[in-house]
Structures are given as structure tokens and as C-alpha cells.
C-alpha positions as CSV (number, residue, x, y, z in Angstrom):
1,M,-0.1,-0.1,0.0
2,R,2.6,2.4,0.7
3,E,4.0,1.8,-2.8
4,K,0.8,2.8,-4.3
5,T,0.7,6.0,-2.2
6,R,4.3,6.8,-3.0
7,K,3.7,6.3,-6.9
8,K,0.6,8.4,-6.5
9,S,2.4,11.2,-4.7
10,K,5.1,11.0,-7.1
11,K,3.1,11.3,-10.0
12,K,1.1,14.2,-8.5
13,S,4.4,16.0,-7.4
14,I,5.7,15.6,-10.9
15,E,2.6,16.8,-12.6
16,K,2.6,20.0,-10.5
17,N,6.3,20.5,-11.3
18,K,5.4,20.1,-14.9
19,T,2.4,22.5,-14.7
20,K,4.6,25.0,-12.8
21,A,7.3,24.9,-15.4
22,N,4.9,25.2,-18.3
23,R,3.4,28.3,-16.5
24,R,6.8,29.9,-16.3
25,K,7.5,29.0,-19.8
26,K,4.3,30.7,-20.9
27,D,5.0,33.7,-18.9
28,Y,8.4,34.3,-20.6
29,R,6.9,33.7,-23.9
30,T,4.2,36.2,-23.8
31,S,5.7,39.5,-24.2
32,V,4.3,42.6,-22.4
33,D,2.2,44.8,-24.5
34,L,3.7,48.2,-23.9
35,Q,0.5,49.8,-25.2
36,K,-1.6,47.9,-22.6
37,V,0.7,49.0,-19.9
38,I,0.7,52.4,-20.8
39,D,-3.0,52.7,-21.1
40,F,-3.4,51.2,-17.8
41,K,-0.8,53.7,-16.3
42,F,-2.3,56.6,-17.9
43,K,-6.1,56.0,-17.7
44,A,-6.3,58.6,-15.0
45,L,-4.5,61.0,-17.0
46,G,-6.5,60.4,-19.9
47,K,-9.8,61.0,-18.1
48,I,-8.5,64.0,-16.7
49,Y,-7.3,65.4,-20.1
50,K,-10.7,64.3,-21.7
51,N,-12.5,66.3,-18.9
52,F,-10.3,69.3,-19.4
53,T,-11.0,69.5,-23.0
54,E,-14.8,69.1,-22.5
55,E,-14.8,71.8,-20.1
56,R,-12.7,74.1,-22.4
57,K,-15.2,73.4,-25.2
58,K,-18.3,74.2,-22.8
59,K,-16.5,77.6,-22.0
60,K,-15.8,78.5,-25.6
61,V,-19.6,77.8,-26.4
62,K,-20.7,80.0,-23.3
63,I,-18.4,82.8,-24.4
64,E,-19.6,82.6,-28.0
65,K,-23.3,82.7,-26.7
66,L,-22.5,85.9,-24.8
67,K,-20.8,87.4,-27.8
68,N,-23.9,86.7,-30.0
69,N,-26.1,88.3,-27.2
70,N,-23.8,91.2,-26.9
71,R,-24.1,91.7,-30.6
72,E,-27.7,91.4,-30.7
73,K,-28.0,94.0,-27.9
74,Q,-25.7,96.4,-29.6
75,I,-27.7,95.7,-33.0
76,K,-30.8,96.5,-31.1
77,E,-29.3,99.8,-29.6
78,E,-28.1,100.9,-32.8
79,Q,-31.3,100.5,-34.4
80,K,-32.9,102.3,-31.6
81,K,-30.3,105.3,-32.0
82,L,-31.0,105.4,-35.8
83,K,-34.7,105.6,-35.3
84,E,-34.2,108.4,-32.4
85,E,-32.1,110.4,-35.1
86,E,-34.7,109.8,-37.9
87,T,-37.4,111.2,-35.6
88,R,-35.1,114.2,-34.5
89,V,-34.2,115.0,-38.4
90,A,-38.0,114.7,-39.1
91,Q,-38.7,117.0,-36.3
92,I,-36.1,119.4,-37.2
93,N,-37.3,119.4,-40.9
94,E,-41.0,120.0,-40.0
95,V,-39.8,122.7,-37.7
96,K,-37.6,124.4,-40.5
97,E,-40.7,124.0,-43.0
98,A,-43.1,125.7,-40.2
99,E,-40.6,128.5,-39.9
100,K,-40.4,128.9,-43.9
101,I,-43.9,129.1,-43.9
102,E,-44.3,131.7,-41.2
103,K,-41.6,133.8,-43.1
104,E,-43.5,133.7,-46.2
105,N,-46.6,134.5,-44.3
106,L,-45.2,137.4,-42.5
107,Q,-43.6,138.7,-45.7
108,K,-47.3,138.6,-47.5
109,I,-48.5,140.3,-44.6
110,E,-45.8,143.1,-44.9
111,E,-46.4,143.5,-48.5
112,R,-50.3,143.9,-47.8
113,L,-49.5,146.5,-45.2
114,K,-47.1,148.2,-47.7
115,D,-49.7,148.3,-50.5
116,K,-52.4,149.7,-48.3
117,Y,-50.3,152.5,-46.9
């Protein structure tokens, strides 16, 4: 019985040694993929950079929106100013025309008075 157990134990130990040796050989055969190592090491940096670029894009969009809003406000203000100027010019023209008419009327009245006397 002892012999059987010894044979079995020897077989088991030999198989264990073989499997260990095979594992070591496999480990040496498989080369380390540098890209995978770098990706693993720099995952955090990649995420940080991605977040940074996304935030930068969001800021740019906000700034563009603000610029567009400011442009629209400026355009509206300019339009208001132009309308005000047009109304002022129209009022000035009306006043000038009224003055001309008054002068003409005064001249006519003076001529009538001169003719009478």
C-alpha cells in the first residue's frame, strides 16, 4: 500500500512541477504589450485630459453665446439710436418748414400792409 501511495504522490508532485514549469515558460513567451501597460498607467491622466478638453469646449460655447447676445443687444441699441435720429431729423425738418411758412406769411402780410399805405 505504501508503494501505491508513494507512486501516486510522486506522480502528483511531478505533474505539479510540470504545470509550474509550463506556466513559467508561458509567462516568458508572452511579451508584455507596452500599449496596454501605458494605457493602464495613464488611464487617470487620459480621463483628466478628456474632462479638461470638454470643459474648455463648454467655456468656448458659453463665450460665443455671450458674444452673440452682446452683438444682438448692440444691434438693437444701434437701431434704436437710428430711429431716434430719424425722428429728430424729421422734427427738425418740420420745424424748418414751419419757420419758412411763417416767414412767407409774414412777408405777405408786410407786403399787404405796404400796399395799403
